[in-house]
N, C-alpha and C positions, 0 to 999 in steps of 0.2 A: 437206304437207313434213316440216314440223315431226316433224306427228304421227306420219309414216313415222318417221322417224330414232327418235323417243322408245320407238315399239316395238323396230326394230334395237336401241338399247341394252339394252333388257330383255333382249328375247331373247337377245342374245350372249353371256349368262354360261350359260346352260342350254345354249347350241348347241354351246359352247368346248367345256363337259364333256361333250356328247355323241360330237363329234368324236373329243376324246380319250381318250375310255374307251369309245367304241363301235366306229366308222367309223374308228378308224385300228389298233386290235389287229385288229379282221377285216382288213384290207390286208394286215398284217404276216402273217396267219395263212394267206391266198391265196398270200404268197411262200413260206412255209416249207412247205406243200404239196408245194413241186418240190424240198425236198432230201432226203436221207436224214439225219436227225439222233437224237438222246436228247434234244435239248433241256437239255444241263447243260453248256454252255460247249465238246465238242467241233467239231472242224471239220467242217461243213457241206460234204456233198457235193453236189452238181445234179445231180441226177438228171431232170429235167424234166415230162414228162406220166408217167414209173416208177411214180411213186405210185398213179396212177387209172389205169392199166392194169395193178398188180398188186391195185387193187380190182376190176375189171371180172373177174379169174381166180381169185377168193377163193369157196371156196363157205360159207365163214362169213358175210362179208359180205354173199352172198346170202339166205342162213338171217336173218341178222338183218334186212335190206330185207323180206324175207316178212311177220317177225311184226311189223316195223313197221307194215308197211302194214295187216297184219289188225287190229291193234289199232286202228289209225285208220278201217278202215272197218265190220269187224264187229265192235269192240266199242262204235264210234261211234253203228251202226245198237240195239244195247243201251243205249247210254247214253243216245241223244236218245228210242229208243222211252220207255224209264222215264219219263223226264224229262216228256214231254207226258202220259203216263197221269196219271202225280201228279201235272201242270196243270190237268187237266180233274176230277179226284179233288179236290184242295183248291180248287178254283173254282166247287164245286157247290154253295157253302151248306153243305160239314159243318160240325156241331159242332166244337170245339177243333182251328181251321184252323193255328194257331201253335204247337199242340204236336206233331201232325205234323211239321207244316215243319219245327219244331226234332231230331224221332228221324229226319228224312227228309237232313238236313243234318248229321246228331250225327258219323257217319264221319269226314269233313273237317275237325273239330276234334281227332281220335284221332292220335297219332302213326306214322309210317308202320311200322313196326318193330313195336307193337304190334299193326296189323293185319291185319300181313302174319304175326306167331305168332298170330293167332286162325284166320287161314283156314287155314294149315298146320295147324295140330288138326284141325280140321273137316275136311280130309281123311286123317289117319292112320287107316290101318287097320284099325290095335287098339283103338283107344279115342277116334279121331274122328267127331263127330258125325256127319256126313252116312254114312258106312257102318253105324252103329250103328242108323241114321233105318233103311234100307233092311233089315238084317235084322230091324230091328221086322214089317216092315210083312211080312217072308218069314214071321214068328211065327203071324201073324195069318193066314197066307193069300192076301194080296193082294199080287198079281202086280206086282214090280219089274222085271220086263222084262230081267234079268239086271243090273240097276245095282249090286246088292249084290254081286257080284265082279269090279267094277272096278278097276283099283287108281289112284285117282286122280291122283296121282301121279308116277307110271312117266312113262320117258321119251317114250313116243306120246300124254300127255295131260295133262301138267304145263305146259304152257304154257296148254290151254283152261281148266284148273283155274284158272291164273291169275288169266287174261285177268277169269273170273265175280266174282273179287274186285275186280278193278280197274274196272267197271263197277259193282259196287258202292258202289264209292267214289266217280266219278267221279258217278251219277247225282244225291245231294244237291247238290252242287256245283251243276250244268246246270238241276236244277230249280228255285233261289233265282233264279237269273238269269232263267228265263223266267215265273217269274210275280213279278219286279220288275215286266216288263215288260205283264204283264196284268193286276196290280193299279193303270196308267196310263188302261184305258181307261175311258168314259165308263159308269157304272152303268148310264145309261139305252136304250144298245143293248143290254144285255145284258137288260133287265125288258123291252122289247120286244122282243126273240123272245121270250123264253119267254110274253109274251102271245099272241106268233101261233100258238106250239106247237112250237116246236121245243127238240128235244132237248138235251140236254151237249151231245153229241157234236155236232151240227149247229151250236147254237153255238159250237164250239171252232174245225169248221171253216169257218162262213163269216162268223164275226165275232172272235173270237180273234186267229187263225191270221193273215189277213186284215193287222192292226193290229200285229201285234206283228213283222213280216216282216224289218223290219231286227235288232229284239233277236235272232233266231232265226239270223240271220245271223253275227251277229257274234258268239255262243254256238259257233256250229260253225266258224267259224275260230278262235276260243279252242281249242275241242276240237284241231283239227289241230295247231295250235302244241304243245299239251301232247303228243298225240300221240307227234310227232315226236320226241321229246327225253325222252319217256318213259323214266326212269331210278330210280329208288327203289324203288317195289314190286316189280317183278321182281328185283331184285337183291336186297331182304330179301327176297322168297318163294324164291328159289332158295338163299339161303345164302352164303357165304363159297367155296364151290367150284360157283359156279354151271355148269351143265349149259347146254350150246351151245342147248338146243331154245329156251331161257327168251333168250337174246341177242335185245338192241333193237340198234339201229344207236347210241344213246347209250352202252351198256354194254358195246358192240364199241370205239367209242373209246374210253373211258375204258382196258379190260384192255391194247390196244396202246400207249398210252399211258403207261401205268403199270403194266399187270401185277395179277396176283392175288397169291397167295403167291409167287411168282417175278418177279421184275421183267422187262420186255419192255422200257420207252422206247424205245419206236419214236415217236417223236411226230410227225416226217414223215407217217408212212403215216396216224397219229392224225387230224392235221390235216387230210389229202385226205379221210380220213373224214367228218369237220365242214363241209366246205366241201362234199359230195354233199349231208349233211343239210341246211345252210341254204339251198341252190336247189331243193331238196325242197321246202321249207318257204315259198318267195318264189314258186315254180310253183302251189302249195297258195293261198296267197292271192291269186294275179293270180288263177285260174282263178273264184272269189266271188265276186272283186271286176267281172270280168268276167262271170259269166253268172247269179250273184244268184239261184243255186237255192232260196234261200229263199222269194223271191215266184211260185217254179213249184210249189210243193209242193200235189199233186193227192192225192185218197182216193178 
């Protein structure tokens, strides 16, 4: 009993702060989503589920949700595909493992504005590295399959062009997380696999992946949470007058709450969108908690 009281005594300050700064504001946000308000002291107008009905009929919301899910699924496949590939590569006994690990992680140490500016320059039709690379291939009669004529920043291509950079940024972070789990695998198991003639891929499939399934599950959940609230990179990539083709739920929430060049201040509507984002995140976490797909990965 004394030990239990001692535990409660030490946990109470942290629990009080969490309730005060997380739970209570979340409850107020849910309450605010049932009102139409600018959030600047005006009288709040009760609309009930009106904000949610407006969301259901809002094509920009569905476009932003589509983009968020594309980042979550397609971007996630790219991030974890490269992360697993780099993990196999770096865990194969290659020379300079720490150097390559630092290079892969480097994009995460650079400011978002600098990264987005770099990728914007990459796609510039006249001076960009990517278009000029395809023009160079064309000069040497190397087939480019029409890629030299693609306008990478046109409205129909800009989202996937942006997502290439987003995958490039995210891969390093999740590679480091996976490698942290790989480094805890007993060396004897890997050496036994090599003695039996297993290839690097077979070692990764039958030894590494089963033993880091809990780490993989955590990284997948982290990616899902990050993908649902992704904001900085698309907004910086698209510039101050960001095209709706780059909207994510987080960006649309910000624009509805504060506007761009012209203020909007539809805080009640923006809060309803935030509640939807929280519910989406909770559903994703519950899904991975129940089904634990990391333990069922097959090749």
